[in-house]
N, C-alpha and C positions, 0 to 999 in steps of 0.2 A: 247763360247755357243755349244750346243748341240740339235740337231734335232730328232725326231723320227716321221714317217710316216705311221710305218707298224703297223696299228690303229690307234687311234687318233692322231690329230695333237697335238704334245708338244713341247716344248721348257723348257730348263732347263741353267741356267746359276749360280746357285748357289748350294743349298742341296737337291733341288727337283725340279719335272716337274712341271710345270702349261701349260694351257691350255689359246689360246688366246680368249679373249671376243668379240666382233664383226665379224659378220660370213664373211665380204668384207675384215677383216684382215688376219684371217684364208686362205682368197680364195688369196691375194696378197702372202704372205708365203709360202703357196701351190706354186704356179704358177713360183717363184722365186727359191723354190728346184727344183721341177722338171729341171728346168736349173740351178742347180748349177754352179757357177765359171764361166757363162757364163752371157753376158750383155744379158737382155731381154731389148727389144726396148718399148720405153713408146706408141707407139701405138698399139703393141701386147698387156700391160697390160693392156690397157684399152679395149678394146676387150673382154680379158680372165674374166675382172671384168662385165662388163654390156653388151658384143657383140655391134653390130652394130647399129643393130636397136632401145635398148632401153639405149641406153649411155645418159644421162643427160648434159647440156650444160655448167656444173660446173664440169664434171667428172675428166678433166685434175687438176684441186685445189684441189679433192677430192683425187685424187691418192696422191697429196703432202701431204696432211695431214696424212692421211694413211701410207705413206711414215715413216712420222713424229713420229706417233704415234708406230709404229713398231720399231722404230730405239727407244724410250724408252725402250719400252718391252726387247729389247735385251739388253739393255746398252750402246748402242752407239753413242752416243751422238756426235760422231767427226767423224762420216761415215766411219768408218774403216772397220765395217763387212758388213752392205749394202751400196756397194757405187755409188754413181751416177757418169755414164758415161756422159760426157757435149759436146754440139757442141757450141763454142763460152760459151755465158752466159744461154744456156737454155741448160734442161736435156734432154738428149736424150736417154738416160734407166737406167735401175739401173741393178746391179751385186750383188749375196750373195755370201760369200768369205766363203766356207765352208771345212772345212775340213775331209777326206773321212773317220775320227777315228771318228770323231762327229755327224755322220750321218747315222741312221742304216739301211737305201735303200743301201747307198755305201759298208756299212760293211757287208751288207748282200750278196750284189754280188760278194766281196772280197772272203769273205770265202766257199760261192758255186764254185767260180773259183778254189781253193785251195783244195774241196774234189773234183771235176772232174779231176782233175791234179792227185791227189791222185789214182783214180780208174784206170788211164793210166798208172800211175806208178806200177799199181797191187798191192798198198798198201789199201786192203777194210777197215779195221778196220781203221786207221787213214784219210779217208775219211770220213767214216759213223760220226765220231765224229765232223768232221769239219762241214758234211752237217748238224747236231744236232744242232749245235750252231748256225750255221744261221739261222735252224727256229725254235731255241727259240725265235728269236729277233722278231716273230709277234706277234701281240696283237690283230690283231682283220683285216678289211678289209683295207687296204690301204685308206690313207685319211678317213676313216669312217666320220667322222661330217667336212669336206669341202664340203661346194654346188658345185655343178657340173662347171666345166670350160673343156675350151676343152682339155688342158695340164694335168688338172688332171686324166681328163677321161681317155684319151692315157696313162700318165704313170698308172696309176691304170690298165690297161691292162698288161701290158706291165710286170709289180713287179706281178701281180696274177699268168699271164703265166710261167713268170721265177720261180714262186715259187714250182707250180707242176713238173717242170723240176726236182727243188731240193728235192720234194720226191721222184720222180721217180731215179735219183739218188742214192738216201740213201735207200731205196727198195734194190738199185741194189748192193751198196755195204752190208748189210745186208746179202740179198743172196749168196753173196760172200765166205763171213765171215759165212756163215753153219747156220744161224739165220731164216731159212724160217717159222718152228712155229709160231714166237712172230712176224712175217706180215702179218697173214694168215688173222687176222681181219681188221686191213687196207687195205687189198687190196680189201677185200671186200667192203667197205664203197667205197674204189677209183673208182673202176669198177662202180658201181652204180652210182656215180656220171658222171662216166666220159667213157660213155657205148662203145661208138664206138675209144678210144683209144687202139689201140692194143699193143701196150708197154707194158700198164700195163696187160690186159687181159693175156699177154705172161708172164711178171712176177708171175702172177697171179696160172698161172698153173702149171709152174714149182714146185713154193712152194708148190702146194698141191700135184704133183705128188713125190718132196721130202719126205714130212710129211707122205707119204705111202698110200696118198688116189687117187690111178691112176684114179678111173671111176671119181671122181669128176673134178676131173682135163680135160677129156675128155668131160664133163657137158659141162664145162666152153667154152670149145671150140664151139662146138653146138649152146651153146646159142649167143655166139657171132655172127656165121657166119648167125643164121638165122633172128639176128635181125641186120645186113649189106644188106642182102638182102632184108630186108621186109622195111628197110628203106630206104636204099641207091642204092636199086639193085648193089651191088659189092659183090664179096668174099673176104676172108682176103688175105694179104701180104703174097708173097711166101714165107718169112721166116717161119710167125706166120704157115703157113703150115705143113712147114717141121717139126717144131718145135710138131706139132700134133700129125706128122706120128712116131716120136721118140719114146714120150710118150706111143703112141699105140701098137708100138711094145715093149717096156719095156728097152729102152735103160738106160743100167746102167753105163753108160760116163754122164749120167744127173746129178747124186748122187751127192753131194760136195763131193770136197777135204776132208782128214782128219779134221777134227773140231779141229780148234785151243783150247788152253789149257788154254792158258795165260787169265786173270781176262782182262777187259775193264779199261782200263787208269781211273785213279781217274778227277774228273771233276776239276778243276781247282777252287781255293780256294774263294767263295767269300766274296766279302766285309760283315763287322757286319752290319747283320739285326736287326733289330726290334719287328718284329713279334715273338709270344707266340711260346716258342717250349717245350711241354706239355708233352713230350711221356715219358713212365716210361722205367726205363731199358730194354733193351732184357733182356732174358735170357740166362746165358753163356751155359745150357745145350742142346737148343734148337737145336731138331735135325730130318731130314729129312722132309717131306713133301715137295717135291721137285715140284711134277707135279702142287700142290696149292697153293707155292709161284711164280710160272713160268707164272700162271692163273692172279695170283695179277699184278706181277709187268710189265707183258703184257696189262693190262687193265690201268695201270694208264701210262707207257708210253705212251699211246696214246696221252698224252696229249702234248708231246714235239712234235705230228708229227700234231699234230694242231696248234703249236705258241701259246699257253697260256703262255709262260714265258716272260718275259721283257729282253733276253739277258743275262746280268750275271749283278756282284753287281754294276760296273763301270757304267752302262746303267743305275741304279735307278728302283725300282722298278720291279713291272708286270703286265702284263694286259689281258684281258679277252680272249681264241679266240672266233673266227667267226663262232656262230652259230652251238657249240658243246655241246652236254649236260655235264653234271656235271656226273663223272664217279662213278659207287656206285659199291662194292662188298661184298655182303648180306654174314657174313660165319656163318653157325648154326651148331649143333651135340652136342652132350649130353653133360653133366655137367662131367666137368673132360677130357674134350679129346683134351684140348690147342687150344681154338680158341681165347682166347685172346693170347697167345705165340706167335700163325702164326701171328695172326694178328699186334701184334708189331713189332716184329721180321721183316715182309716187310716192316712196315713201317720207320722202321730205314733204312733199304739198299736203299729206295726210297725218302728217304726225304729230299737229295741234289736240287729235282727235284720241292720243294716247297719251297721257300725260304724266303714266306712271312708267315711262321709258322706251327706248325702243333697243333692241340686244340685235346685234350684228353681229357675223362669224363666217367668214370664206372658209367653206369644206374639204375646200383645196380637193375636190372629186377630180378635177383636170387640170392636177398643178404636176408642173413637172420639178420631176426629183423630189418629190412629197409625197406619200403615202396619205392618201384622207383619211382625215381628222376623224379622232375616236369617240362616239357619239356620248362616253363617258366624259373623256376630256374635256369636250364641248360643254355639258352639262357643268360639272366641277368650273368654270369662267362666267356662266349664265348665275349661279346659285350666288357667285362671289361677288359679281355683279348686283345683283339683288340684296344684298349684304347678311348673307352666310357665311359664317366664320369657316376658314379653309379648313379648320380640323372637325366640323361640324359636314362636310360634305361626304355621303357615301361612298365610298367605293362602289358598290356595285351597281352597276347604268340601270337596273331595273328601279331600284333602290332611290338612283338620283334622278330618274326622272319620271318618279313620284312624288319627289319632292319639290321637283320642278314646277309640277300642275299644280301643288299644294299652293304654291305661294303666288303662281298667275292669276288663280283663281278667284281672288276678288279685286282685280288688277285692270287696269287698260295698258297691254303691253301691246308693241309690235314686234314682233319677232321675224329678221331676213338672213333667210339661212341660203348663202349663196356658195355656188360651186358645187352644189350636192353628189356626190357618187351614186347613193342610190336610195331603194324609196327602204330597207334596213334600217338606213344612216338617218336618214330624217326624223322616222315616226319614233323617238322616244326624246326627241328634240321642239313638236309641236305643245304649246301649251294648251292646256283642256278648255280654260275660262271663258265665258261665253261676251265677254268684256275684251278677249285679245284675238289677235289677227294677224296670220303667217304669209309671208313670201317666201317662196320657194325656187331657185332656179339650178336649172339643171340642165346637162346637153340634152338627154335622153326623157323624154317624157314619162314621168312617173304614174303609170297608171292606175296604178293597185295602191294609190295613196288614197283611201279613205276620202269624201266628200272634200275633195279637191274640186276649184273649177280651173280649166287646163288652159292653157292658154297658148301655143305653139307663135312661135315668133321671127315669122321669113326676113328675108334681107326686105331693104327698102324700095318704095314704089319709087317710078321714075321723079316724082316731083319731091318728095321727099331727100331723094338720094342729092337732086338739082340743089334743095335748098339748105343741107347739110354744108355741100360743100361752100355753098355762099356764105353760111354765118362764120365759115372760116377763114376763107379766102378775102370775104370784100364781094359784098352787091355789086358793086362797078365792075370788078372786072370779070363777074362771072355775066353780066347784062351786055360788055362788049365782046362776050366770046360765047355766045349763047351754043352753038352747035358743039363747040371744044368742052363746055361744061357738061354738056350730055353725052360727050362719045367716054369723060372718064369715067364718069356713075357707069355705064354700063361695062365698060374695060373695067370697072373694080367688081361687077358682080352686084352694084347695090350693099356691098356688104359693110357696114357701119366704119368697123375699125379698120380694113384699108380706104377706106373715104377721108379718114379723121387724118390717118399717115401721108396719105398724098393731099389732102388741103395745107396740111401742116408746112410741107417742105414749099406748096406756091407761096404760104403766108410768110414764110424764112426769105423769098426770095421774090420781093415785091416787081422788079422791076425783069422777069422771066412772064411770057406769055402763059396761056392755059394751053395753045397746042404745041409748044416742046416737051409738056408731059405726056399729051396724048402719044406722039410720036416716041416718046421712051416706051410706054405702056404697048405700043404697038408691037414693037422693035422686040419684049421681051418672047422667047421660045414660047410660044402654046401656050400664052396669057389668057386666051379667053377661054380656053380649054381647065385649064387650070384654076379660074377665075367661078368657072363652073360646078366646083367638085372642093368643097370642105376645106379641110386642110391646106389642102395646097394651094387654092385661093387666098390666103395669107397669107404663105411664105412669100410668092410673088410680088405682093405687096408691096412686104415687107423687103424687099429684096433693092424695091426703086428707092425707098427713101434712105434706104443703107447706104446706098451707093453714093446721094449723095454727099456723107459723108467720107466714103471711104474716095472718091475720087475727086474730092473739094482741095481747094487752094488757100481756105484759111488756115492760118495756124492752130489752130484749136479740130480743126476736122480730124484728123489722124488720132487725135486723142480721142473723142467722141465714139469714134469706129470701133477704138482697139475696147475701150472703155463698155464699149455694147457689149461688143464680143467677151471680155471674160468675166463682166458680172453675171453671165449667165451659167457660170462654172461655181457662184459660191453658193452653198444651198441658203434655203431658210425665205421666208414671202418676201422682204426688202432687206434693203442695206443703210446703214448711215453714213454720212460723210466722214466721218474718220475712219470708220473698216471698207469702204471703196476708196481711201487714199492708201490706207496699208495694202490692201490688195492690188490695184495700179502702180504702184511702187511711184508717184508722182507727188509734187508738192501740193498741197491741201484745197491752192490756188486753182492750179492747172487742173487737180478733179474737181473742183466744183463748177470750172468752166466749161468741162467737159462734159459733166451731167447735165447740166443748166439748159447746154446744145441739144441732149438726147432728151429733155422732158419738152423744149421749146417744137422739136419734131413728134412729140408724140407717140415717142419711143419710149421713154421711161417716163413714169408719173410722181410727181414727188406732192405729198398731202400736204406736207409742212415743209421749211426751207431747209434738213438737214437728213429728209429720211426718201429715199426713191424706191420704187415699185416697178416692177417690169413684168407686164401681163405675161399670161403662160404661153399664149400659143406665140408672143416673142420671143419669149426666152428660149423655145424651141428651136426659133430659128436666128436666134445669136450663138444657140450653141455648134447649130452647125456651119455657123461660119468659121466661129474659134476652130473648128474641127479642121475648116480648109483651108484658113489661112496661118492660126499660130501652132507653132510647133507642140507637143507634149511637153516637153521640158518648160516651157515658158509659162503654159496653161498649169502644169502642176505646181512651178513656183508660186504664180499668183494664189492660187488656193493656198499654198502654205502659208503664203501673207497672211492673208485673210484670217483662216483658221489660230495663225500664234496671235494676232493679233487680239482677237475674241477671249483667248488663252490668258493674255496677259492681263488683260482687261477684266477677264472674270478672278482671276486670283489675287488682284488688285481689290477687286469691290469687294469679296466676303473678308478680305484680311481688313476692311474697313468696318464692315458691320460688326466683326468678330475677333478683333485682334489678339483676342485671351486663349485661343480654342487650339491646339494643335494641330495639324493636320496635313498632308502630304503636299508639300508646292515644288513646282519642278521649274529650274531654271529655266527662263523663255528668251530665245533672242530674237527681240521685235519689241515695236514699239508698244504702247498703250494707251488708251483714250484716260486723257487725264482726269482725275478724279480725284477731289479735294476733303470729304467727309464721307461718313455713314449716309446722309439722305442722301446725297448724287450717287452712290454706289448702290443706291435701293433705286432709284430711279431709272439708272442704267441697267439694272437687271430685269425690270418688269419689262424695258419697251424691247429689249434683246430677246426676252426670254424664248419666244418662238424661235427664232435668226439659231439661239447658243442650242437648243433642243437639235434641232433640222443639223447642225453643224456635228454636231458628235453620231446623228446616224449617220450622215454622210462621209463622215473620217475613217471608223472605225471598220470598215469594209476598203479602206484602202491599201496602200503599201504602206511599209513600216513606220515612217516617218510623221504619215499623214495618219495613220491607225494610232499610234504613240497621241499622237494630238488632240484627238479626240477622245481616249480614255483617261489622259490629263483632265481634260473641259471636264467629263464627267464626273470626276472626283473634284473638282472643283462646285459645280452648280450642286453638291449636296448639300452645303452650308449653308445654300439659299432655299434651296427645294426644301429640304426637314422642315424647319420650322416653321415654315408657311403652309406645311400639310399639302404640299402636291404631290398626294403618291402614285397616279398614273403616270406621271412624266418620271417621278424618281424613280418608280420600278422600270420603266420602259430604259431610260439611259444607262440606268447598271448593267442590266440584266446585257446590251450590248458593248459595254466596259468590260463585262466579264467575258463574250465570245471574244471579242479583241485580247483582251489579256491572251486568254489559252493558248488565241494562236500564234500571238507575238512567243509563248513561252514566257512572260512576265508574271512569275508568279506573286510579287509584291503586289502589285496591280489586279492581281485577281481578286486577292483576299479584302482588299480594300473594298472593292466592289461586290464580294461578299456582307462584308461590315454593311456597309451602305444599301446594299439589296436589305438586308433582313428592318432597315428605317422604313424601308418603303413597304413592306410586310408589317412593320407596328404600325403604321397611322391604317389601316385595316384592321386593326386588332387579331392579326394571320398567326398567333403567335407559337405557333406548332411552325409554319414556315421560319421566323424570325428564328428559331433555335435552329432548325436545322443549316441554314445559312451559317449562324455563326459558329455551329462544330465544325461544317466547311473550313472556315476561314484561321480557325483556331489549329486545326491541324496544317495549313501552310504559313502559318505564324513563327510556330513549333520547329516548324522545320527550318525556316528560315532563320531562326534565335532571335525573331523582332518582337518586343519585349514591348515595346510602345503599341503598336499593333493587338500582342494577344492581352496586354493590360484591358485594353477599347473594348475588343470583342468577349473578352471574360467578363467586365460589366454589365455588357448589354445584355449578356444572355443571363445570368441572372436576376437581370431586371425581368426578362421573359419567362423563368423559370417562379417568378412571383405570381404573374399572371396567369400562369395555367396553375398555380395553386400547389405548386411543390416548394415549398417554402424552406423545406430541410434542406430538399438538395442545394437550393440558390443558396443558402449560408455558408455549404461545403465549397461551390464554385467563387464564392465571395470572397471566402477567407482565401483559400490558393491565392485570388487576386492581388488581395491586401498584403501577403507574404512576398507576392513578387514584387509587388511594388515597394514595401521596403528594403527588400534586399537590393532595388536598382535605383532607389533614391527619389523615387516619381512620384513629389509631394502631394500635384495636382490628383493624378490617379489614386492614390491613397485616401485624398479627400473625394470623391466619386464613391470611393468603393466604400467609403463608411457610411455616405450616405445610404447607398444599395441595401448594406449589411443592416442597418436599421430598419428599412422597409420592409425585411425579411421578417424579422425579429416580430416588428407592430402586427407581422400578416397573422404570425403563429397566437395574438395577443401577449407579449412578451412588452410591454412600453415600457418599464424600466431599462430593460438591456436599450430599446431602439432609440431612446432619449439619448443615453449614454454615447451612441455611435454617432446621434447625429450634432451632439456637443463636441465630440470630437472632430466631425467634418469641419463644422462650423468655425472651431478654433484655425485647424490647418487652410480652408480658405482666404480666410483674414489674412495669417502669416503669407500665405502664397500671394493674397492681392488678388482674386479670383473672386471679382463680385458675383458670377454667375451661380458659382456655388454655395455662395453665402446666402442668396436668396434662397435657393432651394433648401439647407439645411435651417433658417429660420421657417419656412411653411411647413417642411416635415415637424420637426420639435412644434410649428401652432396646432398643425392637425393632430397631432399626436395629444399634447394636452387637450386638445377639445376632445376627444374620443373616449379622453377619460374624466370628461365634465368639468373639468378646471378650465374654467371660463376664461377668468382673468389673464390667467397667464397662459393661452393660446390666443386671446385677442393682442396683448403685448406684442409677441412674437410674430402673429399674422402682419399686425400694423408695421413690423420693423420691416417685415419680407416688402410692401409695398412700392416703397422708394423705388427699392431695390431694381424694379421690372422696368423702370424710366432710364438706365440706364443703358449705353451700347454693350455690347458681347452676351444681353441678356434678351431670353423668350417674352415677347409683351404678353404673350395669350397669356401665362403664367399670371399676371395681372390678377385676371378674370377668374383664376381657379384661387388666387386667393381672399378676394373680395367675395365669394361664394362660401370658403373657409371661415370667412369673417362672422356670418348669419346668425348662426347659434350663437354666439356669445351676446351678437349686438341683441337676438330678441330675447334671451334669460337674463342679460344683465339691464334691458329698458336703458341702452346707449346705443349712439352711434359710431361707425368705426371710424378707425383716426386719418388722420391727414391723408390727403390724396396728392 
């Protein structure tokens, strides 16, 4: 059994940490832990739990009960862990047997002692690491959820003082290692919190002096001396006075020894964590930015100093620091200056400090062809990544933000919000947990982002720009032509994106001199002026690399140039190789060769072997080149081929996922990405979802053929988005589809869109909106004489009326649906309708009528071979029996429903509903549920 008290009191005997329930249980365990491995007399325990004056007459018996309950929690029925010391037959006291390695407070003291010994032996690097490890055990104030008791209060004060001493020792170790700049921010906070601790003030003075801030060091001394005189009437200690005199005299002996060059030891490997790891790959060509990286590192390392992390993987999980706000670094700068690269590079360096995960999102604040992401959509992604079921994600942004903050509060998370549009977009996405940090990038400075430390990213200074070029081209070539190398960096304005493209072009042509590129850059009309101003600088630099393909003689140069232009027309954040093949109308081999040529030139990025991403600014430039060099007909045909591939594959995928469901399928003249089964279909839809949504948004505003593809694609996505509770995406695509259908005069597509939009409102529990959409759809279905659509919308309307409490009206609607289903011979619609009618009867307290409907629905589902609705009927019968108190019958039907939800064409989320329905029977009958 393991114990944690450096934060909330928790115990762990299996695979997770748990908190104890009643306050008295927590008090009892806390007192025993304060005296671990020592007997605490019974009388002492009674005083600790109740005090002498308020002790109840039955206190002795209550204590025995608490001991018994605590042993059950600890899995110690034999009393070998919580040991009773007896005098005769009577308990004299209790002793908790604890291994030091299993108790975070003991482990903390051991590590602090090891760190102090390292300082005494002049091993500051190892000492600093030991002390950091000790401080990472802290998750908050000691015993923070335990009511006051004398022993607990005394131990809390002792541990708090020891922690401050450990922080002080760690700062001393960092100073001995020459890390004076990195501790300045921490010392400023510590001296403010403990204004009369002269040892801390002395370390602050020394760090300031070593950082070249002699005047600030002297000012810190004067501030302390004034406070001591005013508050206590004393002078600083002689040791501090001597330090002041040495700083005043500029004593060189105070400067650190030559700084150690070796890297910090890598942290011990952690146990596998289930937290999300969403960081994109770091750029291997990242160069420079030493000052900015140091600032970010210092900011994020503050989490270690304030004890936000829960020890290590063996101690399981992490918690929040006490009273420390989330650290936010906001990076701003012009397009192409390297904001994202810096954030991702720094995040990878510090990822080990955030064992509960790293969340990443491109917010599309400056993404061509895409609107900025809605915070609610992003929160849905974050919550699902943190394990929240899609059906439990709130539709309201404020509620979702609150849920995200709650989940983050007890974790060590790093959140990267890349390419932000505004403060309003960012605020709901920030975690509030003190163990969390956030990196935000944006083109504009987010000046009103509270609590953020702002980093403005400028172009690279000359030496770093040359170093970047050298890293891409090779040191020998740069050293052979140093003046030409400086000319290239000057002509590119030090803009990293332009330098990467220029370097890639040179690297792709090893025999070409740097002088040849200088000549081309100089010949570009107005290049120097253009490179001095924002987007125009990037455009001109892109032109140089693009011309390498446009004017090239290799067989794949023209394919690469054409691919570069036409890829800009396809919406979405990235493109897969099969879709790009369809877009370009080439063979897969030629397409891959062209795209890889673009990757080599840094005009495309490829995080894996089949997906390609074009930088936002590159997309703008490529679009301009396409408008200049390709006819409108050619561009439109390419986009239509790409959209057709998306539609054909989406229809194939949803059919594989739900082969029994009737839904509008449309003939598509184009190749689909080959998919063999439901697992591949699920993987493809998840990977392409952002592209598919962007394709709908793009297509519905296009001319008639393209707009129709967008409407059909929206219809296909219904059967992927609804079962997974993607309410926001579902609402967005169907609202767009409805608008397009109305513009096209396509009544059937409009009705489908209204029916599907009702599903989005259903997920948000906005049943009034559901009813309105379905009634509008029904008008169209009846006008068209479209019985299939009318049957579906009637069923959905009856469900919505039940949710609104209008069961009689629901029965009337459902009876009309059943009459139409039987008239048209639609067995599937009849099966669904009988289930809905049964739920309406049950809502009116008519269980027998409900069971009759469910039985008929079950029989019909089995005749039709519809496993999905067979599961629904079994579930509804089981729930109805449960509500009648007929638990054996209820358990039988729910047990039969469980295997159904593993079959293709069913909603797996209903497996959880079925398990929940089984609990009353299991509790009443004292049995376990049936086979899983």
